[in-house]
C-alpha positions as CSV (number, residue, x, y, z in Angstrom):
1,M,105.6,113.0,79.0
2,E,109.3,112.4,78.6
3,E,110.3,108.8,77.8
4,N,113.5,109.0,80.0
5,R,111.6,109.8,83.2
6,K,111.8,107.2,85.9
7,K,108.6,105.5,86.9
8,Q,107.3,106.0,90.4
9,V,106.2,102.8,92.1
10,P,104.5,102.6,95.5
11,L,106.3,100.0,97.6
12,R,105.5,98.5,101.0
13,L,108.3,97.0,103.1
14,S,108.3,95.4,106.5
15,P,110.0,97.5,109.1
16,Q,112.8,95.0,109.4
17,L,113.5,94.9,105.6
18,Y,113.4,98.7,105.5
19,A,115.9,98.9,108.3
20,D,118.2,96.3,106.7
21,I,118.1,98.2,103.3
22,A,118.6,101.5,105.1
23,K,121.8,100.2,106.8
24,W,123.0,98.7,103.6
25,A,122.4,101.9,101.7
26,E,124.3,103.8,104.3
27,D,127.2,101.4,104.0
28,D,127.2,101.9,100.2
29,F,126.7,105.7,100.4
30,R,123.4,105.5,98.6
31,S,119.9,106.8,99.4
32,I,117.4,104.1,100.3
33,N,115.6,104.7,97.0
34,G,119.0,104.4,95.2
35,Q,119.8,101.2,97.0
36,I,116.5,99.6,96.1
37,E,117.0,100.6,92.5
38,Y,120.5,99.3,92.5
39,L,119.5,96.0,94.0
40,L,116.6,95.5,91.6
41,S,118.9,96.4,88.6
42,E,121.5,93.9,89.8
43,C,118.9,91.1,90.1
44,V,117.5,91.8,86.6
45,R,121.0,91.9,85.1
46,R,122.0,88.6,86.7
47,R,118.8,86.9,85.7
48,K,119.4,88.1,82.1
49,Q,123.0,86.8,82.2
50,K,121.6,83.3,83.1
51,G,119.3,83.5,80.1
52,K,116.2,83.3,82.2
53,H,113.1,85.2,81.2
54,Y,109.9,85.9,83.1
55,I,107.0,83.6,82.5
56,P,103.7,84.4,84.1
57,K,102.5,81.8,86.6
58,N,99.3,81.2,84.8
59,S,100.8,80.7,81.3
60,N,100.2,77.5,79.4
61,S,103.9,77.0,78.7
62,E,104.7,76.9,82.4
63,K,101.9,74.4,83.0
64,E,103.2,72.2,80.2
65,S,106.8,72.5,81.4
66,N,105.8,71.6,85.0
67,S,103.7,68.6,83.9
68,S,106.5,67.2,81.7
69,E,109.0,67.7,84.5
70,S,106.8,65.7,86.9
71,E,106.3,63.0,84.2
72,N,110.1,62.7,83.8
73,S,110.7,62.3,87.6
């Protein structure tokens, strides 16, 4: 399989969210799929700019971080 191929991801959206994204996509002259990809790419780009990285909810480092925050409050 080619490395550059896009991944296909099943996605469930509420009817209202789908309608909102469809309207936004139309306004931006994109397909709905293109709009979703654009929005996700922008969110990831902005998060990286802020220096934030994903930490799984069940990781020990997050538990330690949360407990030290509550101790400092």
